[in-house]
N, C-alpha and C positions, 0 to 999 in steps of 0.2 A: 404452697401453704404459707400463710402469713405468720410471722413470728411476733409474739407480744412481749413487751418489756415494760416493767414498772420500776420507777425510781422511788426508793424509800429511805427513811432515816430512822435510826433507833430512837425509841421514845422512853424517857426516864421519868417524865412527869405524868404520873398515873392518877386514876380516880375519875369520878363523874365530872367534877368541876374542870379538870384538865381536858377531858374529852370535849366538853362543851366549848371551851376556849379554842380548841383546835378546829372544830367545825365552823365556828364563827370566823376563823381566819382562813377558811377555804381548804382545810385538810381533813383527812379521814383517818381515825384511829384503826389500827389493824393488829393482828397477831399472826405470827408464823410458828408452826410447831411440826413435830414428827421427825422421822428418820433417826430416832435415838438421840436427838439433840434437845437442848433446853428451849422452851418457848421464848420468843423475843417479841416485845411490843414495838410496833412500828407506826410511822406517820407517812401517809401518801397524799399526793395532790388530788383534790376532788375533781378538778377539771380534766386532768390526765386520765383518771379512772373512768369518768363518764364517757370519754371518747372511745376507750377500749370496750366498754360495755355495750356499745352500739353494734358490735360484731357478735353474732351468735357463737362463733368458734371460741371466743374468749372464755366461755363458760365450761368448755370441755377440752381445752387444749393445755398442754404443758406450757407454763409461763416462765419467764425469767424475771425475777425481782432483784434489782441491784440495791443492796443494803449498804449504804455508805460506800458505794463503789464495788462491793463484793457481790458477784452474782450467785443466786440460788435458784434452782429449778423447783417450781411449785405448781400446785393445781388449786383452783378456787373451790373451797369447800362450803363456805357460807357467806351470804351477803345480806346485810340488814338495811332496809330502806325506811325513810321517814313515812309515817302512815298516810300523809296526804301531800307532802311537798316533794319535788323531784330531787331528793337528797339521799346520798348514801351515808349511813350512820356508822357502819362498822364492817370490817372485812376479816374473814378467816382464811388463811392460806396454809396448805399442807405441803411440807417438803416432799420431794420425790426421791425415792430410793429405787434404783434400777432393778433390784432383786426382790422388791416387795410389791405385791399386787395392790392396785388402786381400786377403790369402790367409787364409781362415778355415775351421775345421771347424764345420759347421752340423748340428744334430740333425735326424733324419728323424722326422716324425710320421705314423704310419700311421692312416688314417681309413677309416670304413665297413667295418671288418672284419666286423661283425655282418650286413652286407648283401651280403657277397661272394658272387657266384654260385657259385663253386666250393665254398664252405662250405655255403650254404643248400640248394642243389639236389643236390649230389653228396657231401655229408658230408666234405669235405676239411678239412685243418688248415692254418693259416697258419704259415709258418716265416720268421722274420726273419734275413737274412744280413748286414745292415749296420745300424748305429745312427746313423751320421753320414756326411757327405760333405764333401769339401774343395772350396771354391768360390773364385772371385775376382770382385771387383766394387768399384765406388767406394763409399765410406762411406755415401753417401745411399741406395744400393740394398741395403745389407746386410740380409738377412732374418733374422728370429729363428729360423725353422725352415723346412723344406721339406716339404710334404705329399706323401704317397704314397697315392693313392686306390685302394682295393682292391675297390670295388663291382663292377666288371665283369671281375675277374680270374677265369679259368676254372680248373677242376681240371687239375693238371699244367702250369700256366702259370707261367713265371718272369718277373719284371720285373727289368730291368737298369738301370744308371744312365742309359743312353741313352733309357729309356722315361719318365724323370721329366720333369715340366714345371717348368722353372725360372722364377722371377720375372723380370720385365723388367730388363735390365742385369746379370744374374747369369749366370756361366758356370762350368763345371767347371774345376778347376785343369788346367793344360796337360798334366801328366803323369798325370792320372787315367785309368784304364782304363774306358772307357764300357761294356764288356761284362761288368763285374763284377755278379754277381747281388745284388739288394737284398732281394727277398722272393719267396716261392713258395707255391703251394697244392698240396697232395698228400694222398693217402690215408694214414692212419696204418697202420703195420705191424700185421699181425694182423687186419685187417678182412676181411669176407666176400669182397671183390673180390680181395684178396691170396691168400686161401686157394683161390679158384677158379682163379686164375692158376697157383698152385703145383701144383694137381691136374692142370691141362692139361699142364704141363711134365712131370709124373711119368708121365702116360699116354703122352706122346710119346716118352719115353726108351726103353722096351723095344722099340718098333717100330724106332727108329733103330738100336738095338744089333743087332736081328735082321738088318736090312738090311746092316749093316757085316759081320756074321758071314757072310752069304751071299756077299758080295764076296770075302772071304778064302778061302772054300772053292772 
């Protein structure tokens, strides 16, 4: 597992004007809070941050931020981007307390799609309905991602949050709706099976109309 470190300096020059000057100079304003300590305003290198953001794990891993040489363990809680330029405008970091549960958005990794029964045997297509899930756990149990195994998923089957296997010590956020669909396997529109079904419906329609007309007469 890759370890991520950020170097930061305390920031005393606050306000919108100061933040604009920092961004023009190649830095990102940030804040660190939590764990019963006072929030601290920080400054980070924009280029260093961009390199780390290329890794999916950076968003769901415990990070080390060195504040004037003093390390703190944190997780990324919020990231603000420029609306159309490839720039990070602000960062929120939450301190980690080993005895307090974290609330985190964790990515879903869909595995064995090529072996999926509904795809291999019945020609179905896989549709992803969610890319991440919100969980809560102690820092020591924080997963990098959660796997969704599609190998035994059948045609027309839907997997919901409640069907996922969570790592030990990990649970869904209390307000997460466990009946939310995550992934499904279905036939593509326009397949032979769809056309046959439409033909059956078309053949049944005239008979139903004749029966209804007989009742009216």
